[in-house]
C-alpha positions as CSV (number, residue, x, y, z in Angstrom):
1,M,1.6,-44.5,64.3
2,A,1.2,-41.7,61.8
3,G,3.1,-42.3,58.5
4,M,4.0,-45.9,59.5
5,K,4.2,-48.2,56.6
6,K,2.0,-51.3,56.5
7,D,4.8,-53.8,57.0
8,E,6.8,-51.9,59.7
9,A,7.0,-53.4,63.2
10,G,5.7,-50.3,65.0
11,F,8.6,-50.1,67.4
12,K,12.4,-50.4,67.2
13,V,12.9,-54.2,67.4
14,L,16.7,-54.1,67.8
15,D,16.5,-51.6,70.7
16,S,14.1,-53.9,72.6
17,I,16.3,-56.9,71.9
18,S,19.2,-55.0,73.2
19,V,17.4,-54.1,76.5
20,I,16.4,-57.8,77.0
21,T,19.8,-59.2,76.3
22,K,21.6,-56.8,78.6
23,K,19.5,-58.0,81.5
24,L,19.7,-61.7,80.5
25,A,23.4,-61.9,80.1
26,K,25.1,-63.5,83.1
27,S,21.8,-63.3,85.0
28,G,21.2,-67.0,85.7
29,L,17.7,-66.1,84.4
30,K,17.0,-64.4,87.8
31,I,15.6,-61.2,86.4
32,K,15.3,-58.0,88.4
33,R,12.5,-56.4,86.4
34,T,12.5,-52.8,85.5
35,K,9.9,-50.8,83.7
36,E,12.1,-50.6,80.6
37,F,12.7,-54.4,80.7
38,S,9.0,-55.2,81.1
39,E,7.9,-52.9,78.3
40,A,10.6,-54.3,76.0
41,E,9.6,-57.9,76.9
42,E,5.9,-57.2,76.3
43,R,6.6,-55.7,72.9
44,L,8.8,-58.6,71.8
45,N,6.3,-61.2,73.1
46,S,3.7,-59.6,70.9
47,Y,6.1,-59.2,68.0
48,F,7.4,-62.8,68.1
49,K,4.1,-64.3,69.4
50,T,6.0,-66.1,72.1
51,T,5.9,-66.6,75.9
52,S,8.5,-64.8,78.0
53,G,10.6,-67.9,78.1
54,G,10.5,-68.2,74.3
55,T,11.5,-64.5,73.9
56,W,14.4,-65.0,76.3
57,M,15.7,-68.1,74.5
58,L,15.4,-66.4,71.1
59,C,17.1,-63.2,72.3
60,G,20.0,-65.4,73.7
61,I,20.3,-67.1,70.3
62,I,20.2,-63.7,68.5
63,S,22.9,-62.3,70.8
64,Y,25.1,-65.3,70.3
65,Y,24.7,-64.9,66.5
66,F,25.8,-61.3,66.4
67,D,28.7,-61.8,68.9
68,H,30.1,-64.9,67.1
69,G,30.1,-64.0,63.4
70,G,26.8,-65.7,62.5
71,N,27.7,-69.1,64.1
72,T,25.1,-71.6,65.2
73,C,24.3,-71.8,68.8
74,N,23.8,-74.8,71.1
75,F,22.6,-75.3,74.7
76,N,26.2,-75.1,76.1
77,N,26.5,-71.6,74.4
78,L,23.2,-70.5,75.9
79,S,24.3,-71.9,79.3
80,E,27.5,-69.7,79.1
81,F,25.4,-66.6,78.0
82,F,22.9,-66.9,80.8
83,C,25.6,-68.1,83.3
84,M,23.6,-71.1,84.5
85,P,23.8,-74.9,84.3
86,V,22.9,-76.5,81.0
87,M,20.0,-78.3,82.6
88,G,18.5,-75.0,83.6
89,V,18.5,-74.0,79.9
90,I,17.1,-77.4,78.9
91,A,14.1,-76.7,81.1
92,Y,13.0,-74.3,78.4
93,K,12.9,-77.1,75.8
94,D,9.2,-76.5,75.0
95,D,9.9,-72.9,74.3
96,V,12.8,-73.8,72.0
97,E,10.6,-76.3,70.1
98,S,8.0,-73.6,69.7
99,L,10.7,-71.4,68.0
100,L,11.5,-74.3,65.7
101,S,7.8,-74.8,64.8
102,K,7.5,-71.1,64.0
103,G,10.5,-71.3,61.7
104,Y,12.5,-68.7,63.7
105,I,15.4,-71.1,64.1
106,I,16.6,-74.2,62.3
107,N,17.9,-77.3,64.0
108,T,21.0,-78.0,62.0
109,M,22.3,-81.0,64.0
110,G,19.0,-82.6,65.0
111,L,18.3,-86.0,63.4
112,N,14.7,-84.9,63.8
113,E,14.3,-81.2,63.1
114,E,11.3,-80.6,65.4
115,E,12.7,-82.5,68.4
116,V,15.3,-80.9,70.8
117,N,18.1,-82.6,72.6
118,L,21.4,-81.7,74.2
119,K,23.5,-82.0,71.0
120,N,21.5,-79.7,68.8
121,E,22.8,-76.7,67.0
122,F,20.4,-73.8,66.2
123,E,20.7,-71.4,63.3
124,L,18.7,-68.2,62.9
125,S,16.2,-68.1,60.1
126,T,17.4,-65.8,57.3
127,E,13.8,-64.5,57.0
128,L,13.6,-63.7,60.8
129,L,17.0,-62.0,60.7
130,N,15.9,-59.8,57.7
131,S,12.7,-58.8,59.5
132,I,14.6,-57.8,62.6
133,L,17.3,-55.9,60.8
134,H,14.8,-54.0,58.6
135,N,12.4,-53.4,61.5
136,K,9.6,-55.2,59.6
137,K,6.7,-57.4,60.7
138,I,7.8,-61.0,60.7
139,S,7.2,-62.9,57.5
140,I,8.2,-66.6,57.5
141,T,7.6,-68.8,54.6
142,K,6.2,-72.0,56.1
143,R,8.0,-75.0,54.8
144,K,5.7,-77.8,53.7
145,K,6.0,-80.8,56.0
146,K,7.1,-83.8,54.2
147,G,8.4,-87.2,55.0
148,A,12.0,-87.3,56.3
149,S,14.4,-87.4,53.4
150,I,16.8,-90.3,53.7
151,I,19.5,-88.1,52.2
152,D,19.1,-85.4,54.8
153,L,19.0,-88.0,57.6
154,I,22.3,-89.7,56.4
155,K,24.0,-86.3,56.2
156,K,22.9,-85.5,59.8
157,L,23.9,-89.0,61.0
158,G,27.4,-88.5,59.4
159,T,27.7,-85.1,61.0
160,M,26.7,-86.4,64.4
161,I,29.1,-89.4,64.2
162,E,32.0,-87.1,63.2
163,S,31.3,-84.2,65.7
164,S,30.1,-85.9,68.8
165,E,32.7,-86.9,71.4
166,E,30.6,-89.3,73.3
167,W,30.7,-92.8,71.8
168,S,27.7,-94.1,73.7
169,Y,25.6,-91.1,72.4
170,K,26.6,-91.9,68.8
171,V,25.6,-95.5,69.2
172,S,22.3,-94.6,70.9
173,E,21.3,-92.0,68.3
174,T,22.2,-94.4,65.4
175,R,20.1,-97.2,66.8
176,T,17.2,-94.8,67.5
177,Q,17.1,-93.8,63.9
178,E,17.5,-97.3,62.6
179,I,14.5,-98.4,64.7
180,K,12.5,-95.3,63.6
181,Y,13.2,-96.0,59.9
182,R,13.3,-99.8,60.1
183,N,10.9,-100.0,57.1
184,N,13.1,-97.9,54.9
185,D,14.8,-100.0,52.2
186,F,18.2,-98.5,52.7
187,F,18.3,-99.1,56.5
188,S,16.8,-102.6,56.1
189,Q,19.3,-103.6,53.5
190,T,22.2,-102.2,55.5
191,K,21.1,-104.1,58.7
192,S,20.7,-107.2,56.6
193,L,24.3,-107.0,55.4
194,L,25.8,-105.8,58.6
195,S,23.3,-107.2,61.1
196,N,25.3,-107.6,64.3
197,D,27.9,-104.8,63.8
198,I,26.7,-101.4,64.9
199,C,30.1,-99.9,64.4
200,A,30.4,-101.2,60.8
201,R,27.0,-99.6,60.1
202,M,28.1,-96.3,61.6
203,F,31.3,-96.4,59.5
204,F,29.1,-97.0,56.5
205,Y,26.7,-94.2,57.3
206,D,29.6,-91.8,57.8
207,C,31.1,-92.8,54.4
208,C,27.7,-92.3,52.8
209,S,27.5,-88.8,54.3
210,D,31.0,-88.0,53.0
211,M,29.9,-89.1,49.5
212,L,26.9,-86.8,49.6
213,A,29.2,-84.0,50.7
214,G,31.3,-84.6,47.6
215,H,34.4,-86.2,49.0
216,T,36.0,-89.5,49.9
217,S,36.5,-90.9,53.4
218,N,39.9,-91.0,55.1
219,L,40.4,-94.5,56.7
220,N,42.1,-93.3,59.8
221,S,39.8,-90.4,60.5
222,T,36.7,-92.4,60.0
223,I,38.0,-95.2,62.3
224,N,38.7,-92.6,65.0
225,D,35.2,-91.2,64.6
226,V,33.5,-94.6,65.0
227,Y,35.6,-96.7,67.3
228,E,36.2,-95.8,70.9
229,D,38.9,-98.3,71.9
230,V,42.4,-97.9,70.6
231,A,42.9,-101.7,70.2
232,D,39.7,-101.8,68.2
233,R,40.9,-99.0,65.9
234,F,44.1,-100.9,65.1
235,F,42.3,-104.2,64.5
236,V,39.8,-102.5,62.1
237,G,42.5,-100.7,60.3
238,K,44.4,-103.9,59.7
239,S,41.2,-105.6,58.5
240,F,40.8,-102.9,55.9
241,L,44.4,-102.9,54.7
242,N,44.2,-106.8,54.4
243,D,41.0,-106.5,52.4
244,D,39.3,-108.5,55.1
245,N,36.8,-106.0,56.5
246,I,33.1,-106.8,56.2
247,L,32.4,-103.5,54.5
248,L,34.8,-104.5,51.7
249,K,33.6,-108.1,51.5
250,T,29.9,-107.1,51.3
251,G,30.8,-104.7,48.4
252,L,29.6,-101.6,50.2
253,L,33.0,-99.8,50.3
254,E,36.1,-99.7,48.1
255,F,39.4,-98.0,48.2
256,T,40.1,-95.0,45.9
257,N,43.6,-94.9,47.2
258,K,45.2,-97.7,49.3
259,G,48.3,-96.9,51.2
260,N,48.8,-96.9,55.0
261,M,46.2,-96.0,57.7
262,S,46.8,-92.2,57.3
263,D,46.6,-91.8,53.5
264,S,44.1,-94.5,52.5
265,Q,40.9,-93.2,51.1
266,L,37.6,-95.0,50.8
267,E,34.2,-94.4,49.0
268,I,30.9,-96.2,48.8
269,T,30.5,-98.5,45.8
270,S,28.0,-98.3,43.0
271,K,26.0,-101.0,44.8
272,A,25.9,-98.9,48.0
273,K,24.9,-95.7,45.9
274,E,22.1,-97.7,44.4
275,M,20.9,-98.8,47.9
276,L,21.0,-95.2,49.1
277,L,19.9,-93.2,46.0
278,G,17.9,-95.7,43.9
279,E,17.5,-94.5,40.3
280,N,19.4,-91.2,41.2
281,A,22.6,-93.2,41.9
282,R,23.8,-92.5,38.4
283,L,24.2,-88.9,39.2
284,F,26.9,-89.8,41.8
285,L,28.6,-92.6,39.9
286,K,32.2,-92.1,39.1
287,S,33.3,-93.8,35.9
288,A,35.9,-96.5,35.9
289,K,39.4,-95.6,34.9
290,G,39.8,-95.3,31.1
291,T,36.1,-94.8,30.4
292,D,34.2,-91.8,29.1
293,I,30.5,-91.2,28.5
294,I,29.7,-89.8,25.1
295,R,26.2,-88.3,24.6
296,P,24.6,-88.7,21.2
297,E,23.8,-85.0,20.9
298,D,27.6,-84.3,21.2
299,I,28.5,-86.4,18.2
300,K,28.8,-84.4,15.0
301,Q,27.2,-85.9,11.9
302,K,29.7,-87.2,9.5
303,P,29.1,-89.0,6.2
304,L,30.6,-92.4,5.9
305,F,31.2,-94.4,2.7
306,Y,31.2,-98.2,2.6
307,S,31.5,-101.0,0.1
308,K,28.2,-102.5,-1.0
309,E,28.8,-105.5,1.3
310,N,29.6,-103.3,4.3
311,E,26.8,-101.0,3.6
312,A,24.3,-103.8,3.8
313,E,25.8,-105.2,7.1
314,I,26.0,-101.8,8.7
315,Q,22.4,-101.0,7.7
316,R,21.2,-104.2,9.3
317,L,23.1,-103.5,12.5
318,K,21.8,-99.9,12.6
319,S,18.2,-101.1,12.0
320,S,18.6,-103.6,14.8
321,L,19.6,-100.9,17.2
322,H,16.6,-98.5,16.6
323,E,14.7,-98.7,19.8
324,E,11.4,-100.2,18.7
325,K,13.2,-102.9,16.7
326,L,15.7,-103.7,19.5
327,R,12.9,-104.2,22.0
328,S,11.1,-106.5,19.7
329,I,14.3,-108.5,18.9
330,Q,15.1,-108.9,22.6
331,E,11.6,-110.0,23.4
332,R,11.7,-112.6,20.6
333,L,15.2,-113.8,21.7
334,S,13.9,-114.2,25.3
335,E,10.9,-116.2,24.2
336,K,13.3,-118.6,22.4
337,G,15.6,-118.9,25.5
338,L,18.4,-117.1,23.7
339,A,20.7,-114.4,25.1
340,R,19.2,-110.9,24.8
341,G,22.5,-109.0,24.5
342,I,23.7,-107.7,21.1
343,A,27.5,-108.1,20.8
344,V,29.2,-106.7,17.7
345,L,32.8,-107.0,16.4
346,L,34.0,-104.5,13.9
347,Y,37.4,-105.5,12.6
348,G,39.8,-104.6,9.8
349,A,42.6,-102.2,8.8
350,P,43.3,-99.0,10.8
351,G,41.5,-95.9,9.6
352,T,38.7,-97.7,7.8
353,G,35.9,-96.1,9.9
354,K,35.2,-98.7,12.6
355,T,35.1,-96.3,15.6
356,E,33.4,-93.5,13.6
357,S,30.7,-96.0,12.5
358,V,29.9,-96.7,16.2
359,Y,29.6,-93.0,16.9
360,Q,27.3,-92.4,13.9
361,I,25.1,-95.4,14.9
362,A,24.9,-94.0,18.4
363,R,24.0,-90.5,17.1
364,E,21.3,-91.8,14.8
365,T,19.7,-94.2,17.3
366,G,20.0,-91.7,20.2
367,R,22.2,-93.8,22.4
368,E,24.9,-92.9,24.9
369,I,28.3,-94.6,24.6
370,L,30.3,-95.8,27.5
371,H,33.7,-95.6,25.7
372,V,36.4,-97.8,27.1
373,D,40.1,-96.9,26.4
374,I,41.8,-100.3,26.8
375,S,45.3,-98.8,27.2
376,S,44.0,-97.0,30.3
377,S,42.2,-100.1,31.8
378,K,45.4,-102.1,31.9
379,S,47.0,-101.3,35.2
380,C,50.6,-101.9,36.1
381,W,49.5,-103.1,39.5
382,F,48.8,-106.8,39.5
383,G,45.2,-107.5,40.2
384,E,44.0,-103.9,39.6
385,S,43.1,-104.5,36.0
386,E,40.5,-107.1,36.9
387,K,38.8,-104.7,39.3
388,I,38.7,-102.0,36.6
389,I,37.1,-104.4,34.1
390,K,34.5,-105.4,36.7
391,K,33.7,-101.8,37.5
392,I,33.3,-101.1,33.7
393,F,30.6,-103.7,33.5
394,T,29.1,-102.6,36.8
395,D,28.9,-99.0,35.5
396,Y,27.4,-100.1,32.2
397,K,24.7,-102.2,34.0
398,Q,23.8,-99.2,36.1
399,M,23.5,-97.0,33.0
400,C,21.2,-99.7,31.5
401,K,19.1,-99.9,34.6
402,S,18.8,-96.1,34.8
403,A,17.7,-96.0,31.1
404,G,15.2,-98.8,31.8
405,T,13.5,-96.7,34.6
406,N,12.9,-93.9,32.1
407,A,10.0,-94.2,29.7
408,D,12.2,-92.6,27.0
409,G,15.4,-94.1,28.1
410,K,17.5,-96.0,25.6
411,M,20.0,-98.7,26.4
412,P,23.5,-97.3,26.0
413,I,26.4,-98.8,23.9
414,L,29.4,-100.3,25.7
415,L,32.3,-99.6,23.3
416,F,35.7,-101.4,23.7
417,N,37.7,-99.4,21.2
418,E,41.0,-100.9,19.9
419,A,40.3,-104.1,21.9
420,D,43.2,-106.1,20.5
421,G,44.9,-106.4,23.9
422,I,41.9,-108.1,25.6
423,L,40.5,-110.2,22.7
424,S,43.7,-111.9,21.7
425,K,44.3,-115.6,22.3
426,R,44.9,-116.5,25.9
427,R,48.4,-117.4,27.0
428,E,49.6,-120.2,29.1
429,S,49.3,-119.2,32.8
430,T,52.9,-120.3,33.3
431,S,54.0,-117.3,31.2
432,G,54.0,-115.1,34.3
433,N,51.9,-112.6,36.2
434,L,51.1,-110.5,33.1
435,A,49.6,-113.5,31.3
436,Q,47.6,-114.4,34.4
437,T,46.2,-110.9,34.7
438,E,45.3,-110.7,31.0
439,N,43.6,-114.2,31.2
440,A,41.7,-113.1,34.2
441,M,40.5,-110.0,32.4
442,Q,39.4,-112.1,29.4
443,N,37.5,-114.5,31.7
444,I,35.6,-111.6,33.2
445,I,34.7,-110.2,29.8
446,L,33.6,-113.7,28.5
447,E,31.4,-114.2,31.6
448,E,29.8,-110.8,31.2
449,M,29.2,-111.4,27.5
450,E,27.3,-114.6,28.3
451,K,24.8,-112.6,30.5
452,L,24.9,-109.4,28.4
453,E,21.5,-107.6,28.4
454,G,22.6,-104.5,26.4
455,I,24.8,-103.6,23.4
456,M,28.5,-104.2,23.4
457,I,30.7,-103.3,20.4
458,C,34.4,-104.0,20.1
459,T,36.7,-102.7,17.4
460,T,40.0,-104.3,16.6
461,N,42.7,-104.2,13.9
462,L,44.0,-107.7,14.6
463,A,41.0,-110.1,14.2
464,D,43.4,-112.9,13.2
465,N,44.6,-113.1,16.7
466,L,41.1,-113.3,18.2
467,D,40.5,-115.9,20.8
468,P,37.9,-118.5,19.6
469,A,36.0,-118.1,22.8
470,F,35.3,-114.5,21.9
471,E,34.5,-115.2,18.3
472,R,31.3,-117.3,19.0
473,R,30.0,-114.7,21.4
474,F,29.8,-111.9,18.8
475,L,26.4,-111.8,17.0
476,F,27.6,-109.4,14.3
477,K,31.1,-109.7,12.9
478,I,31.7,-107.0,10.3
479,K,35.0,-106.7,8.4
480,F,36.1,-103.2,7.3
481,E,38.3,-103.1,4.2
482,N,40.1,-100.2,2.7
483,P,37.6,-98.2,0.6
484,T,37.0,-99.2,-3.0
485,L,37.8,-96.8,-5.8
486,E,34.2,-95.6,-5.8
487,A,34.2,-95.0,-2.1
488,K,37.5,-93.2,-2.2
489,E,36.2,-90.9,-4.9
490,K,33.1,-90.1,-2.7
491,I,35.3,-89.4,0.3
492,W,37.6,-87.0,-1.6
493,R,34.6,-85.3,-3.1
494,S,32.9,-84.9,0.4
495,K,36.1,-83.6,2.0
496,L,37.5,-81.2,-0.7
497,E,34.5,-80.0,-2.7
498,W,36.8,-77.7,-4.7
499,L,38.7,-80.6,-6.4
500,D,37.7,-81.1,-10.0
501,E,36.6,-84.6,-11.2
502,D,39.9,-85.3,-12.9
503,E,41.9,-84.6,-9.7
504,I,39.5,-86.7,-7.7
505,A,39.9,-89.6,-10.2
506,H,43.7,-89.2,-10.1
507,V,44.2,-89.3,-6.3
508,A,41.5,-91.9,-5.7
509,G,43.0,-94.2,-8.4
510,S,46.7,-93.6,-7.7
511,Y,46.9,-93.8,-3.9
512,D,45.5,-96.7,-1.8
513,L,44.6,-94.7,1.3
514,S,42.1,-95.4,4.1
515,G,39.5,-92.9,5.1
516,G,41.6,-92.0,8.2
517,Q,44.6,-91.3,6.0
518,I,42.5,-89.1,3.7
519,D,41.3,-87.3,6.8
520,N,44.9,-86.6,7.8
521,I,45.7,-85.1,4.4
522,V,42.6,-82.9,4.5
523,R,43.7,-81.7,8.0
524,K,47.1,-80.7,6.6
525,I,45.5,-78.9,3.7
526,T,43.2,-77.0,6.1
527,M,46.2,-76.0,8.2
528,D,48.1,-74.7,5.2
529,E,45.0,-72.8,4.0
530,V,45.0,-71.0,7.4
531,L,48.7,-70.3,7.4
532,T,49.3,-69.4,3.7
533,G,45.8,-68.7,2.4
534,K,46.5,-71.1,-0.5
535,R,45.2,-74.5,-1.6
536,P,47.6,-77.2,-2.9
537,N,48.1,-77.6,-6.6
538,H,48.1,-81.0,-8.4
539,H,51.7,-81.7,-7.6
540,E,51.5,-80.7,-3.9
541,L,48.4,-82.8,-3.4
542,S,50.2,-85.8,-4.9
543,E,53.1,-85.3,-2.6
544,L,50.8,-85.2,0.4
545,C,49.2,-88.5,-0.7
546,K,52.6,-90.1,-1.2
547,N,54.0,-89.0,2.1
548,E,50.9,-90.1,4.1
549,R,51.9,-93.8,3.9
550,L,54.8,-94.8,6.1
551,G,57.5,-96.6,4.2
552,S,56.9,-94.8,0.9
553,V,60.1,-94.1,-1.0
554,E,59.4,-90.4,-1.1
555,R,59.8,-90.1,2.7
556,K,63.2,-88.6,3.6
557,I,63.1,-88.5,7.5
558,G,63.3,-91.1,10.3
559,F,64.0,-94.8,9.6
560,F,61.5,-95.2,6.8
């Protein structure tokens, strides 16, 4: 045609589709051909490079797309459109598979994208739709064929299990995929753990699919998706709520919220995520309660001042944790049959720089910190605390494993900050449930320290109450004292550079303050500078120092 652009179709595509769909609708595919229909069909066959059957099926899918707000289309929908039995539409299976291979439609429900069965859902290709709407020649970017992704397969398995109403079909399709992918590590491990229980495996696959979609699994809904018989549903529900289900006992599932059948929520465990995702499992791991991951690049550099004795000990620890030195140390320890883990105890008065020292060591050595807040890890529910402690070590091991698979990966630091509550001397088990819980937590930590492969650092203010069983397991034990006069002068000088040397000598010599207490005073001075624009004079600075220590005679409020 004169003036036609190079990429134009050469005829009005939508008009031809409209002619075809009007004839096909409710026709039972018994077409009374007209000249207009035949010409439109011939143009579309050439445009789509399809047979007449392929053109009919594609026009039916396109019509359904526009009539139903862009929804996917299945064989039942096509059956209603053509007004004929479903089996009559299925007879065009080869034509539909040809449309799939050309990339015109996408099989959103098929466990195998290129195979067609009754339960499939078909979505129009965005590229085809754009070509039709803009009356352009068809341009489809061919997707590179690659091996089936286990992630995509599990997503589709989960969707099939949740959406299909026929229990026998769910079982048949699940077994078909298990046989097809029997050499896949994930399927082989799952079958090994749940060998004779197809429903337990389907339950697990459904929960894996939920995790990949970004949410937990409701106990009642998942049971209803997997189990056909009502009696089976109640039996399985009880087994979960009694912690007796095989999926809990094999460590594949865990409760995120345990209540009744309706409100209980489950998710796959770290072990299951590792089975499914391998080294990428870390991307989906949810940290245990009371923990936080601190990256070395997020730690702000901060100067720390130690006594000469502390300086030497901290330097030896820091040197040991530089990557090349640590690997050599661990190799040497292994050769001698000694434990490879590095356990460190930093103890002493509050505010003396124990926690900040860990942060600065992590920053300098480029290590992440799995920071544990002990107050959050102690649950009021009896038995829950032990689970949290176990998960903390599970998470840490997973972090270490992920670091080990990366050539540049560095083993992270497990930091139990203010660990007084879990390192104290064990109490008699007859003291009650609380004592039993704390003892159980300590036993878990002691056991994990024995087989520690990484770096564990604990800080505490109450070392005198340390249980002897813990003491021998710490390789480094470093005591932090309040800063010496020289150290205090360095701290004041680094914090308030505008102080003259006489004032520095006065406040450092007159007030026995820790580094943390000096930080508090500096914060107050900074706040006052913002509010008033003034710095404290000699008397005001002395008052701030006096009032920083609880119990000083100058304090006029509270009970001190």
